[in-house]
C-alpha atoms as one frame of an Amber mdcrd trajectory, in Angstrom:
protein
 102.596 208.822  94.636 101.142 206.054  92.457 102.720 205.149  89.207 100.131
 205.739  86.406 100.114 203.354  83.471  97.963 203.252  80.356  95.496 200.393
  79.948  93.135 198.388  82.128  93.863 196.437  85.291  93.265 192.691  85.499
  90.217 193.254  87.749  88.619 195.618  85.226  89.137 193.108  82.417  87.646
 190.255  84.509  84.580 192.337  85.459  84.104 193.336  81.820  84.261 189.695
  80.718  81.768 188.710  83.427  79.286 191.376  82.311  79.710 190.407  78.651
  79.188 186.697  79.456  76.018 187.484  81.395  74.622 189.547  78.514  75.358
 186.846  75.926  73.743 184.089  78.011  70.666 186.217  78.703  70.256 187.057
  75.023  70.644 183.394  74.054  67.870 182.279  76.427  65.629 185.060  75.127
  66.202 184.038  71.493  65.327 180.391  72.228  62.067 181.553  73.799  61.265
 183.719  70.766  61.895 180.853  68.335  59.570 178.516  70.265  56.832 181.153
  70.386  57.190 181.850  66.658  56.928 178.145  65.805  53.821 177.764  67.959
  52.174 180.792  66.345  52.918 179.418  62.874  51.310 176.063  63.730  48.220
 177.785  65.155  47.944 179.949  62.045  48.172 176.927  59.744  45.574 175.000
  61.768  43.214 177.974  61.654  43.629 178.267  57.892  42.936 174.555  57.397
  39.879 174.713  59.659  38.501 177.793  57.911  39.034 176.233  54.484  37.237
 173.071  55.592  34.336 175.072  56.986  34.042 177.032  53.735  33.886 173.737
  51.828  31.189 172.445  54.155  29.121 175.624  53.731  28.700 174.839  50.040
  27.387 171.293  50.625  23.875 170.194  51.404  23.040 168.971  54.893  23.181
 165.198  55.412  19.840 163.365  55.666  21.011 160.654  58.041  23.840 160.022
  60.522  25.554 157.724  58.024  25.497 160.483  55.419  27.104 162.797  57.985
  29.866 160.248  58.669  30.520 159.796  54.944  30.666 163.569  54.542  33.242
 163.875  57.333  35.362 161.018  55.994  35.337 162.455  52.475  36.135 165.979
  53.685  38.988 165.309  56.104  42.051 163.252  55.256  42.268 161.037  58.331
  45.555 161.476  60.205  46.883 164.009  57.687  46.383 167.703  58.264  48.067
 169.529  55.453  47.155 172.160  52.935  47.300 169.610  50.125  44.587 167.522
  51.802  42.045 170.277  51.277
């Protein structure tokens, strides 16, 4: 007859550690993916807000009479190279 002892065998502990390691690594990769997606969504949301605000400003202006007036209107409306909420 086998001698029964309390506790876990070395094999059971090793398998448990392997399963736990796999779960932690899988969760870590998933979290990195979520953070990247969240950052991308935030940037898209900000760009949409800036674009909508600019369009609302343009709706209130009169139409340009010449191409040069249109260029001046664009230059005065958009801060070149700087897309931020303070530019609007």
